Phi, psi and omega in degrees: 000002182301147175087019179284125178265168176297325178301328180292333182247359185303317181300313179297320178297310182297325183273359175243276182295326178297317178296318179299313181299315179297316181294317179298314181298317180295316181291320181288341180275003181250168181272335180298143181275113178232052184308305187295322181295313179294316179301317179296320176297321177298316181294320175297317178302323177297319178295316181294318177297316179300315178299313184295332180259005170102014182223061187301337182273004184229051178296337178294336175292322175295316178302320179301325180296340182270349185271155192285330184207178187296324178295317176294320180298326178295336178264006187302315184296306180294327178292315177302312182295320178296319179287308185297309183290322178295311182292321182290319188264337178217013181048046175205162179273153168276164173272152169273136177254111185232117174052045178080002182247139176266120183255117177285139176259129179241157173248144177227104185300324185262359178294145181269330178283146175298315184209147179196168178247128182219163173294144181221179181307320185248034179111232181269134179235152176260122184248134180237136175252110183296332182297303178294331175296315177297320178298320179293321178295317179300319177296322179293323176296317176301318179296318179296321177301314179298321178296317179296325180295335185247350188240102183297320180299318178294321177298319179298316179296314179303315180298315178296317182298317183276341174292322183278346182262013191264355181222156171233125183280136176265144178286176179299314181291325177291323177295318178298318178298318178299316180296322178294319179296319178296317181294331184271358184281000000 
C-alpha cells in the first residue's frame, strides 16, 4: 500500500466524512429543529473518524475532542454511549445514571454552549446543543483531512479501513431472491 496519495483516497473521504460534514452543515443552517438528526450524524461522524484514524473501538475519544473541558471529557464515554445507543435504537436519549441519580439528557437547538447543566422539569438536566457540537465535528473533519493530506501512514490506514467496510455479503437465499428480482424487472 506504499505510496498512497490523498487523491487516491479523496473519493472515500468525500463519500464518508464529506457527506456527514455536508449534511450537518446544511441541517445546522436551517431554523427547523432537528436535534436528534444532527446529534446522530455527529455520533456517526465520531465513529467514522475513529475508524479512519485507526481506533474504531474508541469513538468516544473523538467525541471527547468536541467537549469543552476536562471534566466533560471525563464523561465522554458514558455520554457518547447514552446518546448513540439511545438515538440509534429508539431515537431518544438514554439517561445517565450518576451516583444513584438518573440524569435526563435534553437537546437545545438554540443553545450556544455545546453542553451544560441546567434546571429542568425533573430537577437537574444535562443539555446538549447539536449545532455547536456539529460545528466542532465539522472542524475536526477539516483537521483530519489536512492530516490525511500530509501523513502517508494515516492515508494507508484510512484506505485499508474503508476497503474492508465496503461490502456486505448476501447468503444463498438472499442471492436467489436477488436473481428473481433481476429476472422480473
